[in-house]
C-alpha positions as CSV (number, residue, x, y, z in Angstrom):
1,X,-14.7,91.2,-178.3
2,X,-12.3,88.4,-178.9
3,X,-12.3,84.5,-179.0
4,X,-11.8,82.6,-175.7
5,X,-12.6,79.4,-173.8
6,X,-15.5,77.0,-173.8
7,X,-18.6,78.4,-172.1
8,X,-22.4,78.1,-172.4
9,X,-24.3,81.3,-173.3
10,X,-26.8,82.6,-170.9
11,X,-29.6,84.7,-172.5
12,X,-31.8,86.9,-170.4
13,X,-34.8,88.5,-171.7
14,X,-34.9,92.2,-170.8
15,X,-37.9,93.1,-172.8
16,X,-40.4,91.2,-175.0
17,X,-42.8,93.9,-176.5
18,X,-43.3,95.6,-179.7
19,X,-42.5,99.2,-180.6
20,X,-45.3,100.6,-178.3
21,X,-45.1,98.2,-175.5
22,X,-47.9,97.0,-173.4
23,X,-49.9,98.7,-172.0
24,X,-50.5,101.0,-175.0
25,X,-51.2,104.4,-173.8
26,X,-54.3,104.9,-175.9
27,X,-55.7,101.4,-175.5
28,X,-58.3,100.1,-173.0
29,X,-58.4,96.4,-174.3
30,X,-58.5,93.8,-171.8
31,X,-54.8,92.9,-172.2
32,X,-53.7,96.5,-171.7
33,X,-56.0,96.9,-168.7
34,X,-54.4,93.7,-167.1
35,X,-51.0,95.1,-167.7
36,X,-51.9,98.4,-166.1
37,X,-52.4,96.5,-162.9
38,X,-48.9,95.1,-163.1
39,X,-50.0,91.9,-164.4
40,X,-48.5,89.1,-166.8
41,X,-49.0,91.3,-169.8
42,X,-46.6,94.1,-169.0
43,X,-44.2,94.2,-171.9
44,X,-41.2,96.6,-172.4
45,X,-39.4,97.0,-175.5
46,X,-37.4,94.0,-176.9
47,X,-33.9,93.4,-175.7
48,X,-31.6,90.7,-174.5
49,X,-28.6,90.5,-172.2
50,X,-25.9,87.9,-172.9
51,X,-23.4,86.5,-170.6
52,X,-20.7,83.6,-170.9
53,X,-18.8,84.4,-167.7
54,X,-15.8,84.9,-169.8
55,X,-16.3,88.6,-170.8
56,X,-18.4,91.5,-169.7
57,X,-22.1,91.0,-170.6
58,X,-23.2,92.0,-174.0
59,X,-26.5,94.0,-174.5
60,X,-28.5,93.5,-177.8
61,X,-30.5,96.5,-178.6
62,X,-31.0,99.6,-176.4
63,X,-34.5,100.7,-176.4
64,X,-36.4,103.5,-174.5
65,X,-36.9,101.1,-171.6
66,X,-33.2,100.8,-171.0
67,X,-33.1,102.6,-167.7
68,X,-35.8,100.3,-166.2
69,X,-34.2,97.2,-167.6
70,X,-30.8,98.0,-166.0
71,X,-32.3,98.7,-162.7
72,X,-34.2,95.5,-162.7
73,X,-31.0,93.6,-163.8
74,X,-29.0,95.5,-161.2
75,X,-26.4,96.4,-163.9
76,X,-24.5,99.8,-163.1
77,X,-22.3,99.7,-166.3
78,X,-22.7,98.5,-169.7
79,X,-19.6,98.1,-171.7
80,X,-20.8,96.9,-175.2
81,X,-23.9,96.3,-177.2
82,X,-25.1,95.1,-180.6
83,X,-27.9,96.8,-182.5
84,X,-30.1,95.2,-184.9
85,X,-31.5,98.4,-186.5
86,X,-32.0,102.1,-185.8
87,X,-35.8,102.2,-185.0
88,X,-36.6,104.0,-181.9
89,X,-37.8,100.9,-179.9
90,X,-34.2,99.5,-180.4
91,X,-32.1,102.6,-179.9
92,X,-34.2,104.9,-177.8
93,X,-32.1,104.3,-174.7
94,X,-28.6,105.2,-176.2
95,X,-28.7,108.8,-175.0
96,X,-29.2,107.6,-171.4
97,X,-26.6,105.1,-171.8
98,X,-24.1,107.5,-173.2
99,X,-24.9,109.9,-170.3
100,X,-24.2,107.0,-167.7
101,X,-20.8,106.5,-169.3
102,X,-20.1,110.2,-169.0
103,X,-20.9,110.2,-165.2
104,X,-18.8,107.0,-164.9
105,X,-16.0,108.6,-166.9
106,X,-15.9,105.6,-169.3
107,X,-16.4,104.7,-173.0
108,X,-18.4,101.8,-174.2
109,X,-18.5,100.0,-177.6
110,X,-21.5,100.0,-180.1
111,X,-21.3,97.2,-182.6
112,X,-23.5,97.3,-185.7
113,X,-23.4,97.3,-189.5
114,X,-22.2,100.7,-190.9
115,X,-25.7,101.7,-192.2
116,X,-27.2,101.2,-188.8
117,X,-24.4,103.2,-187.0
118,X,-25.0,106.0,-189.5
119,X,-28.6,106.3,-188.8
120,X,-27.7,106.3,-185.0
121,X,-25.2,109.1,-185.6
122,X,-27.7,111.1,-187.5
123,X,-30.3,110.8,-184.6
124,X,-27.8,111.1,-181.7
125,X,-24.9,113.0,-183.0
126,X,-23.5,113.8,-179.6
127,X,-23.1,110.3,-178.1
128,X,-20.1,109.1,-180.2
129,X,-17.5,110.3,-177.6
130,X,-18.9,107.9,-175.0
131,X,-20.4,105.1,-177.2
132,X,-17.7,104.2,-179.6
133,X,-19.0,103.1,-182.9
134,X,-17.6,99.8,-184.3
135,X,-18.9,99.1,-187.7
136,X,-18.9,95.3,-188.2
137,X,-17.7,95.4,-191.8
138,X,-14.5,96.9,-190.4
139,X,-14.2,94.8,-187.2
140,X,-13.2,91.6,-189.0
141,X,-14.2,88.4,-187.2
142,X,-16.4,89.1,-184.3
143,X,-16.7,87.1,-181.2
144,X,-18.3,87.1,-177.9
145,X,-16.2,84.9,-175.6
146,X,-15.9,81.6,-177.8
147,X,-19.0,82.5,-179.8
148,X,-18.6,83.7,-183.3
149,X,-21.1,86.3,-184.3
150,X,-22.6,86.6,-187.8
151,X,-24.9,89.4,-188.8
152,X,-27.2,89.4,-191.9
153,X,-29.7,91.7,-193.4
154,X,-33.5,90.7,-193.1
155,X,-36.7,92.0,-194.6
156,X,-38.7,94.1,-192.1
157,X,-41.7,94.5,-194.4
158,X,-43.2,98.0,-194.6
159,X,-40.6,99.2,-192.1
160,X,-37.6,98.5,-194.4
161,X,-34.8,96.3,-193.1
162,X,-33.3,95.0,-189.9
163,X,-30.4,92.8,-189.0
164,X,-30.4,89.3,-187.3
165,X,-27.4,87.8,-185.4
166,X,-26.3,84.3,-185.2
167,X,-24.0,83.1,-182.4
168,X,-22.0,79.7,-183.0
169,X,-19.7,77.9,-180.7
170,X,-16.9,75.7,-182.3
171,X,-18.3,72.7,-180.3
172,X,-21.5,73.0,-182.0
173,X,-24.1,75.1,-180.1
174,X,-25.8,78.0,-181.8
175,X,-28.7,80.6,-181.4
176,X,-30.1,83.4,-183.6
177,X,-31.9,86.5,-182.6
178,X,-34.2,87.9,-185.1
179,X,-36.7,90.2,-183.5
180,X,-37.8,92.2,-186.5
181,X,-38.5,90.2,-189.7
182,X,-41.2,89.0,-192.2
183,X,-41.4,87.2,-195.3
184,X,-37.8,86.1,-195.5
185,X,-36.2,85.1,-198.7
186,X,-34.6,81.6,-198.9
187,X,-31.2,83.4,-198.7
188,X,-32.2,85.2,-195.5
189,X,-33.6,82.0,-194.0
190,X,-30.4,80.0,-194.6
191,X,-28.6,81.3,-191.5
192,X,-31.5,80.0,-189.3
193,X,-30.7,76.5,-190.3
194,X,-28.8,74.3,-187.7
195,X,-29.8,76.3,-184.8
196,X,-30.1,75.1,-181.1
197,X,-32.4,78.0,-180.4
198,X,-34.3,80.6,-182.4
199,X,-35.5,83.8,-180.8
200,X,-38.0,85.4,-183.3
201,X,-40.3,88.6,-183.3
202,X,-44.0,87.9,-183.6
203,X,-46.2,90.8,-182.9
204,X,-49.6,89.2,-183.3
205,X,-50.9,85.5,-183.0
206,X,-52.6,85.7,-186.4
207,X,-52.3,89.0,-188.3
208,X,-55.2,89.0,-190.9
209,X,-53.9,91.8,-193.1
210,X,-51.9,91.8,-196.4
211,X,-48.2,90.9,-196.2
212,X,-47.4,94.3,-197.8
213,X,-48.8,96.3,-194.9
214,X,-47.0,94.3,-192.2
215,X,-43.6,94.4,-190.7
216,X,-43.4,91.1,-188.5
217,X,-44.3,87.4,-188.7
218,X,-47.3,86.4,-186.6
219,X,-47.0,83.4,-184.2
220,X,-48.6,80.9,-186.7
221,X,-46.1,82.0,-189.4
222,X,-43.4,81.8,-186.8
223,X,-44.0,78.2,-186.0
224,X,-44.2,77.4,-189.7
225,X,-40.8,79.2,-190.2
226,X,-39.2,77.3,-187.3
227,X,-40.3,73.9,-188.6
228,X,-39.1,75.0,-192.2
229,X,-35.5,75.9,-190.8
230,X,-35.5,72.9,-188.6
231,X,-34.7,74.7,-185.2
232,X,-35.5,72.5,-182.2
233,X,-36.7,75.2,-179.9
234,X,-38.2,78.8,-180.6
235,X,-39.0,81.7,-178.2
236,X,-41.4,84.3,-179.6
237,X,-40.6,88.1,-178.6
238,X,-41.5,91.6,-179.8
239,X,-45.1,90.8,-178.9
240,X,-48.0,93.3,-179.2
241,X,-51.1,93.7,-176.9
242,X,-52.7,91.1,-179.1
243,X,-50.9,88.3,-177.2
244,X,-52.5,87.5,-173.9
245,X,-50.0,85.9,-171.5
246,X,-53.0,84.4,-169.4
247,X,-54.2,82.4,-172.5
248,X,-53.2,79.0,-173.5
249,X,-52.5,79.1,-177.3
250,X,-51.7,75.4,-177.5
251,X,-48.2,76.1,-178.5
252,X,-46.2,72.9,-179.2
253,X,-43.6,71.8,-176.6
254,X,-40.7,73.3,-178.5
255,X,-42.3,76.9,-178.7
256,X,-42.9,79.4,-176.0
257,X,-43.4,83.2,-175.5
258,X,-40.6,85.3,-174.1
259,X,-41.2,86.9,-170.6
260,X,-39.4,89.7,-168.9
261,X,-36.5,88.1,-166.8
262,X,-36.7,84.8,-168.6
263,X,-33.3,83.1,-168.8
264,X,-32.3,80.7,-171.4
265,X,-29.1,78.7,-171.7
266,X,-27.5,77.7,-175.0
267,X,-25.1,74.9,-174.5
268,X,-21.5,75.3,-176.1
269,X,-21.9,71.7,-177.3
270,X,-24.7,70.8,-179.6
271,X,-27.0,69.6,-176.9
272,X,-29.7,72.3,-177.4
273,X,-31.2,74.7,-174.8
């Protein structure tokens, strides 16, 4: 990935679900039952697909629904991806991707902080010949087209840590992808300031459990965080079966829930989304 010309960034939501997706196999709640009928609440594991028209598209996270997501997208090859962390709902499709690369007789690039790639190599030791590991610490300045990429570590609550990514264009546009986080410190919140768009993981609308037992913000907390960092627009992803897409939650005009296939455009100039 290298610096290039002025282009807006197109973000396609490939999946908007939490680690178990919706419907959950064991569950017979109204949301899961509606999803079993192919309704609005079907949620595959969270992932996004970026495109500027300047370079090959960039995948962010590669969960166990990767094959379905690529088929729906009509993509026959994936050349590069960023990973937020090495939990199965974010890396469970790597073996299939590597196998696709083998059949295509190609190699692809897998970008992530070194500790994430170490965990990937431990779990999938056979994929490195097809998915070439690119530790961010060694890659120097990282760009996707004209968009500079910044990674930083965020608190994932009882599940340890994850990474968030911020994309900045020299003309002023910016967005951040932060699918797995909770109770961020002031230092971890700082890269969320000055955004055009925030994509934030929120599993529940309101989660009434002690913070120490949780791993993601809920929607109410996500709204507060968005206001605190001054982002003019937020899209909530990584949702559990607690969120019912048929219900009106009274979200403010600047907030919405992600949906599979949703397309967002972030302007290279600081005009917003």
